[in-house]
C-alpha positions, -999 to 999 in steps of 0.1 A, spaced: -10 -425 890 9 -407 863 -7 -398 830 7 -407 796 -2 -402 759 8 -428 734 7 -423 697 12 -454 675 15 -459 638 2 -493 624 9 -507 590 -14 -496 562 -20 -532 551 -43 -539 581 -79 -526 584 -94 -501 608 -111 -530 627 -77 -546 632 -63 -513 645 -93 -511 669 -86 -547 681 -50 -538 686 -61 -509 708 -86 -532 726 -57 -556 734 -36 -527 748 -66 -516 769 -72 -551 782 -36 -556 791 -35 -522 809 -67 -528 828 -53 -561 840 -25 -542 856 -50 -518 873 -46 -490 848 -71 -474 824 -73 -459 790 -90 -425 794 -89 -413 758 -88 -431 724 -87 -414 691 -83 -429 657 -67 -403 634 -71 -424 602 -48 -436 574 -23 -409 568 9 -405 548 42 -410 565 70 -384 563 93 -411 550 91 -448 542 91 -471 572 95 -508 565 84 -503 529 52 -485 540 42 -450 527 11 -447 548 0 -458 583 -30 -459 607 -25 -434 635 -39 -439 669 -37 -418 701 -42 -433 735 -46 -413 768 -34 -435 796 -36 -434 834 -10 -461 844 19 -469 865 54 -470 849 58 -508 850 25 -512 831 37 -487 805 70 -506 801 51 -538 795 28 -521 770 58 -508 751 74 -542 751 42 -557 736 41 -530 710 78 -537 700 69 -573 695 38 -566 674 47 -567 637 17 -545 628 31 -515 648 56 -495 628 63 -468 654 51 -457 688 59 -429 712 48 -426 748 52 -393 767 42 -383 802 17 -355 804 3 -333 832 -33 -339 821 -52 -357 794 -74 -332 775 -110 -344 769 -114 -322 738 -105 -336 704 -68 -334 696 -53 -308 672 -51 -334 645 -88 -342 646 -99 -306 649 -78 -297 618 -93 -326 599 -128 -313 606 -118 -278 596 -106 -292 562 -139 -309 556 -158 -277 563 -137 -256 539 -152 -251 504 -126 -261 478 -148 -254 448 -135 -219 437 -98 -214 438 -96 -180 422 -92 -168 386 -70 -187 362 -37 -171 353 -35 -153 320 -18 -170 290 -27 -206 299 -50 -231 283 -76 -250 302 -51 -279 306 -27 -255 324 1 -257 298 16 -225 285 8 -213 250 35 -217 224 45 -190 199 24 -203 171 -7 -206 193 -9 -169 202 -39 -150 189 -20 -128 165 -6 -159 147 -40 -176 147 -56 -144 132 -29 -142 105 -35 -179 96 -72 -174 96 -68 -144 73 -46 -163 49 -71 -192 48 -99 -167 42 -80 -151 13 -73 -185 -2 -110 -194 0 -119 -161 -17 -94 -168 -45 -109 -202 -51 -144 -188 -52 -135 -162 -78 -119 -188 -100 -83 -182 -93 -84 -144 -101 -66 -119 -80 
């Protein structure tokens, strides 16, 4: 039988358990036709490149299928009818890789990376990240501090200069 990979995007409103039950329904329908699901990966809730039916995020799911073309056509028809499925794409492949997909391996690399230290802060910026204005430079602050100091001395001497 030919091998296929199907990636589908479900609405973000539904839970992960509902996405799993959607995949279970697809698997049951395919197994009824004498086909099988060899691989199943849940990629998680991810941002979409553009809004689809007012959704900005979606649950991504990859299925590796060993099925005949009529079973794939019926599966795609069922996916088109399902309101929870935003998009799907089925492609024929030569083999189904047993290793985790590129998406999952990249996700695990991101988790392993330490994001604590991001390098030194650029010069001339406050802690908040905004640039310093002209009156906030050190030379102006020093001048103002000097003037305040001189005013304090005058008051201490009793107004004499």
